[in-house]
TORMIPA-938878 format. One line per 2 residues: number of its first residue (from 1); their letters; for each residue x, y negated, z negated of N, C-alpha, C. Coordinates in steps of 0.05 Angstrom, whole numbers, padded with zeros to 5 digits. Example, Ala and Ser with C-alpha at 12.3 -4.5 7.8 and 13.67 -1.06 7.14 Angstrom:
<rs>
1> as> 00264 00114 -00156 00246 00090 -00156 00264 00066 -00156; 00257 00045 -00142 00273 00021 -00143 00258 -00001 -00157
</rs>
This chain:
<rs>
1> ml> 00595 00658 01330 00588 00651 01303 00582 00677 01287; 00592 00678 01263 00588 00701 01246 00582 00692 01217
3> gg> 00559 00700 01207 00551 00691 01180 00543 00715 01162; 00545 00711 01136 00537 00732 01118 00529 00721 01091
5> yt> 00510 00735 01078 00502 00727 01051 00502 00752 01034; 00513 00750 01010 00514 00773 00992 00501 00765 00965
7> la> 00482 00781 00956 00470 00779 00930 00480 00803 00914; 00494 00799 00892 00506 00821 00877 00505 00817 00847
9> ks> 00509 00838 00833 00510 00837 00803 00527 00860 00794; 00547 00854 00778 00565 00875 00767 00565 00873 00737
11> id> 00561 00897 00724 00560 00899 00695 00581 00919 00686; 00596 00913 00665 00614 00933 00654 00619 00926 00624
13> da> 00637 00940 00612 00645 00934 00584 00674 00926 00583; 00688 00926 00606 00716 00916 00607 00723 00913 00636
15> sd> 00731 00889 00644 00739 00883 00672 00769 00884 00676; 00784 00876 00656 00813 00876 00658 00825 00879 00630
17> ya> 00821 00903 00619 00828 00908 00591 00858 00903 00587; 00865 00893 00563 00892 00887 00555 00902 00861 00567
19> sf> 00885 00846 00581 00893 00820 00591 00889 00799 00569; 00896 00774 00575 00892 00753 00556 00864 00740 00558
21> dp> 00847 00751 00574 00820 00741 00577 00804 00747 00552; 00791 00726 00540 00776 00730 00516 00753 00750 00519
23> se> 00743 00753 00544 00721 00771 00548 00729 00801 00545; 00755 00806 00545 00765 00833 00542 00771 00841 00513
25> lv> 00771 00821 00495 00776 00827 00467 00752 00840 00455; 00757 00862 00441 00735 00878 00430 00725 00864 00404
27> ln> 00699 00857 00403 00689 00843 00380 00686 00862 00356; 00672 00884 00361 00667 00903 00339 00673 00931 00349
29> sq> 00694 00943 00340 00702 00970 00349 00683 00991 00341; 00665 00986 00322 00646 01006 00313 00619 01002 00327
31> nl> 00617 00982 00345 00593 00978 00361 00601 00968 00388; 00610 00986 00405 00621 00979 00431 00599 00969 00451
33> st> 00574 00973 00443 00552 00963 00461 00553 00933 00463; 00566 00919 00443 00568 00890 00445 00587 00881 00467
35> qr> 00602 00900 00478 00620 00893 00500 00607 00894 00527; 00583 00906 00529 00569 00908 00554 00559 00881 00563
37> gl> 00566 00873 00588 00557 00848 00598 00566 00845 00627; 00562 00821 00638 00571 00816 00665 00601 00820 00668
39> ss> 00609 00831 00691 00637 00833 00696 00650 00806 00699; 00675 00803 00692 00688 00778 00695 00691 00768 00724
41> fd> 00689 00787 00742 00691 00780 00771 00664 00779 00784; 00642 00780 00769 00615 00779 00780 00610 00752 00794
43> ir> 00603 00753 00819 00594 00730 00834 00566 00736 00845; 00546 00722 00835 00518 00729 00841 00511 00723 00871
45> nr> 00519 00700 00880 00512 00692 00908 00537 00683 00923; 00539 00692 00948 00561 00684 00965 00552 00682 00994
47> ft> 00557 00659 01006 00550 00654 01034 00575 00647 01049; 00579 00659 01073 00601 00652 01090 00591 00648 01118
49> la> 00604 00630 01132 00598 00625 01161 00624 00619 01175; 00630 00633 01197 00653 00627 01213 00644 00622 01242
51> fn> 00657 00603 01255 00650 00597 01282 00674 00587 01298; 00673 00589 01324 00692 00576 01342 00677 00568 01367
53> yp> 00685 00546 01379 00670 00535 01401 00689 00520 01420; 00691 00530 01445 00707 00515 01465 00692 00490 01473
55> lp> 00705 00467 01470 00692 00442 01476 00690 00437 01506; 00665 00431 01515 00661 00425 01544 00668 00395 01550
57> lg> 00693 00389 01552 00701 00361 01554 00707 00351 01582; 00699 00366 01602 00703 00357 01629 00721 00374 01646
59> rr> 00725 00366 01670 00740 00383 01689 00770 00375 01690; 00777 00352 01679 00804 00344 01681 00822 00362 01664
61> sw> 00845 00369 01674 00862 00389 01661 00870 00381 01633; 00874 00355 01628 00883 00347 01601 00861 00347 01581
63> lr> 00836 00351 01590 00813 00353 01572 00805 00381 01566; 00813 00399 01584 00805 00427 01581 00823 00441 01560
65> gw> 00812 00462 01549 00828 00479 01531 00826 00473 01501; 00809 00453 01494 00805 00447 01465 00784 00466 01453
67> qv> 00789 00474 01429 00770 00492 01415 00769 00484 01385; 00744 00481 01375 00740 00475 01347 00732 00500 01332
69> ng> 00742 00504 01308 00737 00528 01292 00730 00520 01264; 00716 00537 01250 00708 00530 01223 00702 00554 01206
71> ni> 00707 00552 01180 00699 00572 01160 00686 00558 01137; 00662 00566 01131 00646 00553 01109 00642 00575 01088
73> ta> 00648 00568 01063 00644 00586 01041 00630 00572 01018; 00610 00585 01007 00595 00574 00984 00588 00598 00966
75> qs> 00596 00596 00941 00590 00618 00922 00585 00607 00894; 00570 00623 00879 00565 00615 00851 00589 00621 00833
77> gq> 00589 00610 00809 00612 00612 00792 00614 00639 00778; 00638 00644 00767 00642 00669 00752 00635 00665 00723
79> pf> 00629 00687 00709 00621 00685 00681 00645 00684 00662; 00640 00672 00639 00661 00669 00618 00649 00674 00591
81> tp> 00666 00678 00571 00658 00685 00544 00665 00663 00524; 00646 00648 00513 00653 00629 00492 00662 00644 00467
83> yt> 00681 00633 00453 00692 00646 00429 00703 00625 00410; 00709 00633 00386 00721 00616 00367 00747 00629 00357
85> st> 00768 00612 00353 00793 00623 00344 00799 00617 00315; 00778 00608 00300 00781 00602 00272 00787 00628 00256
87> fd> 00808 00627 00240 00816 00651 00225 00795 00659 00205; 00788 00684 00204 00768 00695 00185 00783 00712 00165
89> pf> 00786 00703 00140 00802 00719 00121 00788 00745 00113; 00762 00746 00115 00748 00771 00108 00752 00793 00129
91> rn> 00754 00784 00154 00759 00803 00176 00789 00805 00183; 00804 00786 00173 00833 00785 00177 00840 00783 00207
93> eg> 00825 00767 00221 00832 00761 00249 00821 00734 00257; 00830 00724 00279 00823 00698 00288 00806 00697 00313
95> fn> 00793 00719 00321 00776 00719 00344 00748 00727 00336; 00728 00712 00345 00700 00719 00341 00684 00705 00362
97> rp> 00661 00716 00367 00642 00703 00385 00623 00687 00367; 00611 00666 00378 00594 00648 00362 00566 00660 00360
99> dv> 00550 00646 00343 00521 00651 00343 00508 00632 00362; 00488 00643 00377 00473 00627 00396 00450 00614 00382
101> ig> 00448 00587 00382 00427 00573 00368 00410 00556 00387; 00416 00558 00413 00401 00542 00433 00407 00552 00461
103> dp> 00399 00537 00481 00403 00544 00509 00428 00530 00519; 00449 00544 00525 00474 00531 00533 00472 00518 00561
105> fr> 00450 00523 00575 00447 00511 00602 00428 00487 00602; 00419 00479 00579 00402 00455 00577 00418 00432 00566
107> dv> 00413 00408 00576 00426 00383 00567 00456 00386 00568; 00466 00397 00590 00495 00401 00593 00508 00374 00598
109> ps> 00527 00365 00582 00541 00340 00587 00555 00339 00614; 00557 00315 00625 00570 00312 00650 00599 00321 00649
111> gq> 00608 00335 00670 00635 00345 00671 00641 00370 00655; 00620 00383 00645 00623 00407 00629 00607 00430 00642
113> af> 00615 00455 00635 00602 00478 00646 00578 00487 00630; 00578 00481 00604 00555 00489 00588 00553 00470 00564
115> na> 00531 00472 00550 00527 00455 00526 00538 00470 00501; 00560 00460 00491 00573 00473 00468 00556 00471 00443
117> aa> 00537 00452 00442 00520 00449 00418 00500 00473 00415; 00499 00490 00436 00481 00513 00434 00494 00536 00418
119> fq> 00519 00532 00409 00533 00552 00394 00542 00541 00367; 00544 00559 00347 00556 00552 00322 00573 00575 00312
121> ap> 00592 00568 00295 00610 00589 00284 00594 00607 00266; 00598 00633 00267 00584 00652 00250 00595 00650 00221
123> al> 00580 00660 00202 00589 00660 00175 00613 00678 00172; 00632 00670 00154 00656 00686 00150 00649 00715 00143
125> gt> 00664 00733 00155 00659 00761 00149 00638 00774 00167; 00626 00759 00185 00605 00770 00203 00614 00767 00232
127> fg> 00601 00781 00249 00605 00779 00278 00584 00761 00290; 00592 00744 00309 00572 00727 00323 00554 00744 00341
129> na> 00531 00732 00347 00511 00747 00363 00513 00741 00393; 00531 00723 00401 00534 00717 00429 00545 00741 00445
131> gr> 00535 00745 00468 00544 00767 00485 00570 00760 00500; 00579 00779 00514 00603 00776 00531 00596 00764 00558
133> ni> 00612 00745 00567 00608 00733 00594 00580 00722 00597; 00571 00705 00579 00543 00695 00580 00541 00667 00592
135> vr> 00563 00654 00598 00562 00628 00612 00577 00629 00638; 00571 00612 00656 00584 00612 00682 00599 00586 00687
137> gd> 00621 00589 00702 00636 00565 00710 00625 00553 00735; 00639 00534 00746 00630 00520 00770 00632 00538 00794
139> gf> 00615 00533 00814 00617 00549 00838 00640 00540 00856; 00642 00553 00879 00663 00546 00898 00651 00539 00925
141> hs> 00659 00516 00936 00648 00508 00962 00672 00497 00978; 00674 00506 01002 00697 00497 01019 00688 00498 01048
143> vd> 00697 00478 01063 00693 00477 01092 00721 00474 01104; 00730 00494 01118 00756 00494 01131 00752 00490 01161
145> ls> 00765 00470 01173 00762 00463 01201 00789 00463 01215; 00788 00469 01241 00813 00468 01257 00806 00461 01285
147> lf> 00826 00450 01299 00823 00442 01327 00848 00453 01342; 00843 00469 01362 00864 00482 01377 00865 00471 01406
149> rn> 00888 00469 01417 00891 00462 01446 00910 00482 01458; 00901 00495 01479 00917 00516 01492 00928 00506 01519
151> fr> 00953 00512 01524 00966 00505 01549 00978 00531 01560; 00974 00535 01586 00986 00558 01600 01006 00548 01620
153> fr> 01032 00556 01616 01053 00548 01634 01058 00569 01656; 01058 00593 01649 01061 00615 01667 01041 00637 01660
155> dr> 01042 00659 01675 01023 00681 01669 01027 00692 01641; 01052 00691 01631 01058 00703 01605 01068 00684 01584
157> vd> 01065 00658 01589 01075 00638 01570 01052 00620 01563; 01044 00619 01537 01023 00602 01527 01033 00585 01504
159> le> 01023 00561 01503 01030 00543 01481 01004 00534 01468; 01003 00535 01441 00979 00528 01426 00986 00507 01405
161> lr> 00972 00484 01407 00974 00464 01386 00952 00468 01366; 00959 00467 01340 00939 00473 01319 00938 00449 01299
163> me> 00914 00439 01294 00909 00419 01274 00889 00432 01255; 00896 00436 01230 00880 00451 01211 00876 00435 01185
165> sv> 00852 00439 01174 00846 00426 01148 00832 00446 01130; 00844 00452 01108 00831 00469 01087 00817 00451 01067
167> na> 00792 00458 01061 00775 00441 01044 00772 00413 01057; 00764 00413 01082 00763 00389 01098 00747 00366 01085
169> ln> 00726 00373 01070 00709 00353 01058 00719 00345 01030; 00742 00356 01022 00755 00349 00997 00736 00353 00973
171> hv> 00721 00375 00973 00702 00381 00951 00718 00390 00927; 00711 00380 00904 00725 00387 00879 00714 00414 00869
173> nf> 00731 00434 00868 00724 00461 00859 00738 00465 00832; 00723 00462 00810 00734 00466 00784 00740 00495 00778
175> qg> 00762 00499 00764 00769 00526 00755 00755 00531 00728; 00761 00554 00715 00747 00561 00691 00747 00540 00670
177> pv> 00724 00537 00656 00723 00517 00634 00736 00527 00609; 00740 00508 00590 00750 00516 00563 00727 00531 00549
179> tn> 00734 00555 00540 00713 00571 00526 00719 00574 00496; 00742 00563 00487 00747 00563 00458 00731 00541 00445
181> lt> 00713 00548 00428 00695 00528 00416 00708 00510 00396; 00733 00515 00390 00748 00497 00372 00764 00476 00386
183> ts> 00765 00477 00413 00781 00458 00429 00767 00450 00454; 00752 00427 00454 00739 00416 00478 00723 00437 00493
185> pg> 00704 00451 00481 00690 00472 00495 00673 00462 00518; 00673 00478 00539 00657 00471 00563 00670 00452 00582
187> lf> 00693 00441 00575 00706 00420 00591 00721 00433 00614; 00719 00421 00638 00735 00430 00660 00762 00415 00659
189> va> 00784 00430 00659 00810 00417 00656 00828 00422 00680; 00819 00437 00700 00835 00443 00723 00817 00447 00747
191> aa> 00828 00443 00771 00812 00447 00795 00830 00460 00816; 00816 00473 00836 00831 00485 00858 00842 00464 00876
193> sp> 00856 00472 00897 00870 00453 00914 00851 00434 00928; 00859 00409 00930 00843 00389 00946 00847 00394 00976
195> ri> 00839 00374 00992 00842 00377 01021 00871 00381 01028; 00876 00400 01046 00903 00405 01056 00903 00403 01086
197> lq> 00920 00386 01097 00923 00383 01126 00949 00395 01136; 00948 00409 01158 00973 00420 01169 00971 00421 01199
199> fg> 00995 00418 01211 00997 00418 01240 01017 00440 01248; 01011 00453 01270 01029 00475 01279 01030 00478 01309
201> vk> 01051 00492 01318 01054 00498 01346 01060 00528 01348; 01046 00541 01366 01049 00570 01370 01056 00575 01399
203> ls> 01078 00589 01404 01087 00595 01431 01085 00626 01434; 01070 00634 01454 01066 00663 01460 01079 00669 01487
205> f> 01095 00690 01488 01108 00698 01513 01112 00728 01514
</rs>
């Protein structure tokens, strides 16, 4: 068995500059301090556990050789930047961050990452006061299990049967929420892969 826990925090002013990520768009080129915030890849908490265990199923040859394996992963969500795409004729652009008028983590509607009512569009010609990467998406949780059976035919010939399940508990892991405040903000619209089952045979010689 091997386990690990990581507590981390990463801060920068650009994680993937020139990408299409709204957190990388510069709000005010004359005040770059507004770009400082959590890195887009920041994961505050991460726990992992891996194990394998030969099953003691008796002395009979057809019961021996079974082994159960597992990988457990649990981590907090990554940060995102709420923004508005409403065109501002005074600034001649369609990107701005909103003004924060409440706590985006209170009274969060079911199925959403944050409470969009905590933000409002800034006055035309002004910059919003919301920071970069100030809300977080859903965390990630997965239990991967497998069952192996080993057969030895000769000294140098081994056969392994593999039954594997990724995300065995079929936990729903939502991907990043909608951060554009003009289109269903906070809503989760996609998820990572559901349970996956696979069977395999491995011959070693």
